[in-house]
DRENKOL-536207 format. One record per atom (N, C-alpha, C, O): residue in three letters; x negated, y, z. Coordinates in steps of 0.001 Angstrom, whole numbers, plus 500000, padded with zeros to 6 digits. Layout:
// DRENKOL-536207
R   residu       c1       c2       c3
R      ALA        X        Y        Z
...
This chain:
// DRENKOL-536207
R   residu       c1       c2       c3
R      UNK   699660   445234   074061
R      UNK   700982   444946   073535
R      UNK   701137   443438   073354
R      UNK   700282   442796   072743
R      UNK   702194   442886   073869
R      UNK   702460   441459   073766
R      UNK   703491   441220   072669
R      UNK   704444   441986   072522
R      UNK   703295   440163   071910
R      UNK   704284   439813   070895
R      UNK   704847   438432   071204
R      UNK   704207   437609   071859
R      UNK   706066   438201   070712
R      UNK   706719   436924   070958
R      UNK   706696   436026   069735
R      UNK   706994   434835   069823
R      UNK   706344   436594   068607
R      UNK   706261   435803   067381
R      UNK   705455   436583   066350
R      UNK   705087   437740   066556
R      UNK   705201   435923   065256
R      UNK   704508   436541   064130
R      UNK   705541   436736   063038
R      UNK   706300   435816   062731
R      UNK   705582   437906   062453
R      UNK   706492   438195   061354
R      UNK   705768   437849   060054
R      UNK   704801   438520   059694
R      UNK   706220   436818   059348
R      UNK   705495   436374   058153
R      UNK   705459   437409   057030
R      UNK   704647   437279   056114
R      UNK   706308   438422   057071
R      UNK   706285   439473   056051
R      UNK   705466   440659   056537
R      UNK   704503   441058   055882
R      UNK   705835   441220   057669
R      UNK   705161   442418   058175
R      UNK   703713   442148   058569
R      UNK   702866   443034   058455
R      UNK   703421   440935   059031
R      UNK   702075   440614   059491
R      UNK   701186   439990   058408
R      UNK   700018   439694   058660
R      UNK   701730   439793   057219
R      UNK   700951   439182   056138
R      UNK   699684   439975   055781
R      UNK   698661   439355   055487
R      UNK   699706   441317   055793
R      UNK   698460   442048   055499
R      UNK   697333   441728   056492
R      UNK   696157   441761   056130
R      UNK   697694   441421   057735
R      UNK   696677   441105   058738
R      UNK   696149   439688   058548
R      UNK   694988   439404   058845
R      UNK   697001   438810   058055
R      UNK   696540   437467   057706
R      UNK   695553   437561   056544
R      UNK   694538   436864   056519
R      UNK   695864   438426   055589
R      UNK   694946   438634   054459
R      UNK   693615   439178   054968
R      UNK   692552   438763   054504
R      UNK   693673   440107   055920
R      UNK   692452   440658   056516
R      UNK   691604   439532   057123
R      UNK   690386   439501   056942
R      UNK   692251   438614   057840
R      UNK   691513   437511   058454
R      UNK   690885   436623   057387
R      UNK   689717   436248   057498
R      UNK   691649   436289   056363
R      UNK   691143   435392   055327
R      UNK   689949   436013   054588
R      UNK   689060   435295   054129
R      UNK   689932   437337   054476
R      UNK   688807   438006   053824
R      UNK   687567   438024   054718
R      UNK   686445   437924   054223
R      UNK   687766   438151   056040
R      UNK   686636   438198   056970
R      UNK   687056   437537   058290
R      UNK   687484   438220   059221
R      UNK   686932   436212   058364
R      UNK   687404   435493   059548
R      UNK   686549   435686   060800
R      UNK   687018   435434   061910
R      UNK   685324   436121   060638
R      UNK   684436   436298   061781
R      UNK   683969   437748   061801
R      UNK   683574   438285   060766
R      UNK   684008   438379   062954
R      UNK   683561   439761   063082
R      UNK   684631   440623   063726
R      UNK   685539   440120   064388
R      UNK   684513   441924   063524
R      UNK   685479   442865   064087
R      UNK   686770   442824   063285
R      UNK   686767   442741   062057
R      UNK   687891   442886   064035
R      UNK   689207   442861   063393
R      UNK   690020   444075   063839
R      UNK   689776   444650   064900
R      UNK   690978   444448   063017
R      UNK   691859   445566   063341
R      UNK   692685   445223   064583
R      UNK   692833   444049   064922
R      UNK   693226   446242   065265
R      UNK   694057   445978   066442
R      UNK   695247   445058   066146
R      UNK   695591   444214   066973
R      UNK   695872   445210   064988
R      UNK   697015   444354   064666
R      UNK   696600   442907   064437
R      UNK   697316   441989   064837
R      UNK   695469   442695   063807
R      UNK   694988   441325   063647
R      UNK   694583   440749   065005
R      UNK   694832   439574   065273
R      UNK   693973   441547   065848
R      UNK   693633   441071   067191
R      UNK   694875   440642   067957
R      UNK   694851   439650   068684
R      UNK   695966   441394   067793
R      UNK   697242   441054   068430
R      UNK   697726   439675   067971
R      UNK   698171   438866   068784
R      UNK   697636   439418   066678
R      UNK   698070   438126   066128
R      UNK   697159   437013   066632
R      UNK   697644   435950   067020
R      UNK   695867   437237   066632
R      UNK   694928   436222   067108
R      UNK   695157   435899   068582
R      UNK   695096   434734   068978
R      UNK   695421   436926   069401
R      UNK   695719   436675   070818
R      UNK   696962   435812   070961
R      UNK   697009   434906   071793
R      UNK   697970   436100   070139
R      UNK   699197   435308   070188
R      UNK   698919   433862   069789
R      UNK   699368   432935   070464
R      UNK   698194   433667   068713
R      UNK   697873   432308   068257
R      UNK   697075   431552   069318
R      UNK   697324   430373   069568
R      UNK   696128   432228   069931
R      UNK   695250   431577   070904
R      UNK   695947   431326   072237
R      UNK   695510   430469   073005
R      UNK   697021   432057   072526
R      UNK   697725   431879   073794
R      UNK   698762   430759   073739
R      UNK   699325   430380   074766
R      UNK   699008   430240   072567
R      UNK   699960   429157   072381
R      UNK   699515   427928   073180
R      UNK   698321   427718   073393
R      UNK   700467   427135   073612
R      UNK   700155   425908   074356
R      UNK   699108   425088   073605
R      UNK   699162   424959   072382
R      UNK   698174   424549   074343
R      UNK   697026   423868   073736
R      UNK   697392   422572   073020
R      UNK   696809   422258   071982
R      UNK   698337   421826   073552
R      UNK   698680   420539   072959
R      UNK   699175   420719   071524
R      UNK   700023   421567   071248
R      UNK   698642   419924   070638
R      UNK   699017   419907   069220
R      UNK   698445   421084   068435
R      UNK   698679   421171   067230
R      UNK   697714   421979   069061
R      UNK   697173   423143   068351
R      UNK   695897   422739   067626
R      UNK   695006   422158   068244
R      UNK   695781   423032   066313
R      UNK   694530   422744   065612
R      UNK   693405   423623   066147
R      UNK   693586   424817   066382
R      UNK   692252   423014   066332
R      UNK   691081   423699   066885
R      UNK   689834   423211   066158
R      UNK   689868   422233   065411
R      UNK   688744   423911   066395
R      UNK   687453   423493   065851
R      UNK   686581   422963   066978
R      UNK   686501   423549   068058
R      UNK   685937   421855   066703
R      UNK   684975   421264   067619
R      UNK   683601   421407   066970
R      UNK   683389   420942   065850
R      UNK   682678   422043   067665
R      UNK   681332   422224   067125
R      UNK   680587   420901   067224
R      UNK   680417   420355   068314
R      UNK   680150   420396   066090
R      UNK   679363   419164   066051
R      UNK   677872   419484   066056
R      UNK   677086   418842   066753
R      UNK   677498   420488   065266
R      UNK   676122   420979   065214
R      UNK   676212   422498   065186
R      UNK   676700   423062   064207
R      UNK   675751   423178   066244
R      UNK   675904   424634   066312
R      UNK   675420   425340   065041
R      UNK   674289   425161   064589
R      UNK   676330   426152   064485
R      UNK   676008   426924   063293
R      UNK   675944   426128   062004
R      UNK   675632   426687   060953
R      UNK   676237   424816   062062
R      UNK   676074   423971   060862
R      UNK   677253   423063   060553
R      UNK   677560   422833   059383
R      UNK   677918   422545   061575
R      UNK   678959   421550   061306
R      UNK   680060   421623   062363
R      UNK   679795   421688   063563
R      UNK   681329   421610   061867
R      UNK   682496   421689   062726
R      UNK   683487   420595   062326
R      UNK   683534   420174   061170
R      UNK   684271   420146   063297
R      UNK   685314   419152   063026
R      UNK   686669   419761   063360
R      UNK   686809   420483   064347
R      UNK   687658   419465   062535
R      UNK   689023   419871   062821
R      UNK   689612   418849   063787
R      UNK   689607   417648   063515
R      UNK   690113   419331   064903
R      UNK   690726   418461   065903
R      UNK   692010   419121   066386
R      UNK   692288   420278   066073
R      UNK   692766   418381   067135
R      UNK   693875   418961   067888
R      UNK   693761   418423   069295
R      UNK   693234   417333   069517
R      UNK   694250   419184   070228
R      UNK   694197   418750   071612
R      UNK   695340   417776   071844
R      UNK   696482   418051   071478
R      UNK   695033   416646   072448
R      UNK   696002   415573   072605
R      UNK   697077   415862   073634
R      UNK   696886   416644   074565
R      UNK   698199   415216   073440
R      UNK   699304   415316   074372
R      UNK   699247   414192   075387
R      UNK   698273   413440   075431
R      UNK   700279   414073   076199
R      UNK   700326   413016   077212
R      UNK   700134   411630   076587
R      UNK   700755   411305   075575
R      UNK   699282   410835   077190
R      UNK   699030   409481   076703
R      UNK   698048   409405   075546
R      UNK   697804   408318   075022
R      UNK   697480   410529   075137
R      UNK   696513   410548   074041
R      UNK   695146   410923   074585
R      UNK   695003   411345   075733
R      UNK   694155   410761   073737
R      UNK   692821   411251   074061
R      UNK   692902   412770   074218
R      UNK   693833   413402   073717
R      UNK   691939   413343   074905
R      UNK   691934   414799   075094
R      UNK   691780   415535   073771
R      UNK   692391   416582   073562
R      UNK   690959   414984   072878
R      UNK   690742   415579   071563
R      UNK   691039   414510   070520
R      UNK   690504   413403   070579
R      UNK   691896   414854   069568
R      UNK   692287   413916   068526
R      UNK   691743   414426   067192
R      UNK   692044   415546   066780
R      UNK   690957   413616   066533
R      UNK   690363   414000   065255
R      UNK   691442   414124   064187
R      UNK   692385   413334   064136
R      UNK   691281   415138   063330
R      UNK   692171   415315   062189
R      UNK   691427   414979   060896
R      UNK   691862   415340   059803
R      UNK   690288   414276   061041
R      UNK   689531   413744   059907
R      UNK   689128   414795   058876
R      UNK   689265   414580   057671
R      UNK   688633   415927   059357
R      UNK   688124   416965   058457
R      UNK   686853   417531   059066
R      UNK   686835   417914   060235
R      UNK   685800   417584   058281
R      UNK   684514   418130   058703
R      UNK   684185   419315   057796
R      UNK   684400   419262   056585
R      UNK   683671   420367   058388
R      UNK   683295   421566   057643
R      UNK   681797   421829   057818
R      UNK   681215   421534   058862
R      UNK   681199   422385   056781
R      UNK   679809   422838   056878
R      UNK   679732   424348   056633
R      UNK   678640   424912   056571
R      UNK   680882   424994   056496
R      UNK   680967   426436   056302
R      UNK   681895   426996   057382
R      UNK   683083   426673   057419
R      UNK   681343   427836   058258
R      UNK   682123   428368   059378
R      UNK   683336   429166   058906
R      UNK   684414   429038   059486
R      UNK   683181   429983   057870
R      UNK   684299   430789   057390
R      UNK   685426   429892   056870
R      UNK   686599   430145   057145
R      UNK   685073   428854   056125
R      UNK   686081   427919   055620
R      UNK   686815   427253   056785
R      UNK   688036   427101   056744
R      UNK   686084   426862   057809
R      UNK   686682   426220   058974
R      UNK   687650   427165   059674
R      UNK   688777   426783   059989
R      UNK   687215   428392   059915
R      UNK   688067   429374   060599
R      UNK   689313   429695   059783
R      UNK   690406   429814   060336
R      UNK   689153   429836   058472
R      UNK   690304   430122   057601
R      UNK   691319   428980   057636
R      UNK   692526   429218   057687
R      UNK   690831   427753   057608
R      UNK   691729   426604   057603
R      UNK   692526   426526   058905
R      UNK   693734   426291   058874
R      UNK   691872   426719   060034
R      UNK   692578   426677   061317
R      UNK   693607   427806   061396
R      UNK   694734   427593   061843
R      UNK   693220   429000   060964
R      UNK   694155   430131   060973
R      UNK   695381   429807   060121
R      UNK   696509   430032   060559
R      UNK   695177   429282   058913
R      UNK   696292   428961   058016
R      UNK   697183   427879   058614
R      UNK   698405   427943   058474
R      UNK   696599   426894   059274
R      UNK   697395   425839   059905
R      UNK   698234   426400   061052
R      UNK   699404   426047   061202
R      UNK   697635   427271   061856
R      UNK   698386   427876   062964
R      UNK   699474   428806   062426
R      UNK   700577   428861   062971
R      UNK   699160   429534   061358
R      UNK   700150   430430   060730
R      UNK   701358   429610   060270
R      UNK   702502   429985   060527
R      UNK   701099   428508   059600
R      UNK   702185   427639   059131
R      UNK   703029   427144   060300
R      UNK   704258   427169   060241
R      UNK   702375   426701   061347
R      UNK   703091   426176   062507
R      UNK   703968   427242   063159
R      UNK   705085   426952   063590
R      UNK   703468   428467   063233
R      UNK   704184   429535   063947
R      UNK   705206   430276   063095
R      UNK   706162   430837   063630
R      UNK   705018   430287   061771
R      UNK   705920   431055   060912
R      UNK   706724   430190   059946
R      UNK   707751   430623   059425
R      UNK   706251   428960   059709
R      UNK   706895   428118   058702
R      UNK   706480   428485   057288
R      UNK   707003   427926   056324
R      UNK   705541   429425   057154
R      UNK   705116   429921   055844
R      UNK   703730   429393   055493
R      UNK   702799   429469   056296
R      UNK   703607   428854   054272
R      UNK   702304   428441   053765
R      UNK   701530   429712   053427
R      UNK   701898   430438   052503
R      UNK   700470   429978   054167
R      UNK   699732   431220   054030
R      UNK   699080   431351   052652
R      UNK   699106   432428   052057
R      UNK   698506   430282   052150
R      UNK   697831   430346   050847
R      UNK   698840   430701   049748
R      UNK   698544   431495   048855
R      UNK   700007   430115   049825
R      UNK   701057   430406   048853
R      UNK   701513   431860   048973
R      UNK   701667   432541   047959
R      UNK   701728   432339   050188
R      UNK   702186   433709   050408
R      UNK   701159   434725   049917
R      UNK   701529   435751   049347
R      UNK   699892   434454   050127
R      UNK   698850   435389   049721
R      UNK   698605   435385   048223
R      UNK   698025   436331   047690
R      UNK   699035   434338   047535
R      UNK   698823   434270   046082
R      UNK   699907   434995   045303
R      UNK   699809   435127   044083
R      UNK   700932   435464   045985
R      UNK   702037   436168   045302
R      UNK   701698   437613   045047
R      UNK   702509   438348   044484
């Protein structure tokens, strides 16, 4: 099933599912959202760059025309789950206009 957007209300339970367990098996609906997020155009999309496998990641975005291929966003993580959650929340905000942390705290 292909989706054209993320519904910030109907899909919020799946965002909560991701935030609780960002790595591992996910429900079909969360997989649908992740496929949509990952299929988005690469330019300007927040991504993780592995600096030290299993130990250190950097938040980057893929550069646009006239920029470096990878542009640092000046954030380093030493916890994989924290890194994955942050990227998911940033992509959620970009695609829905909704601050995920705020929505989940309600």
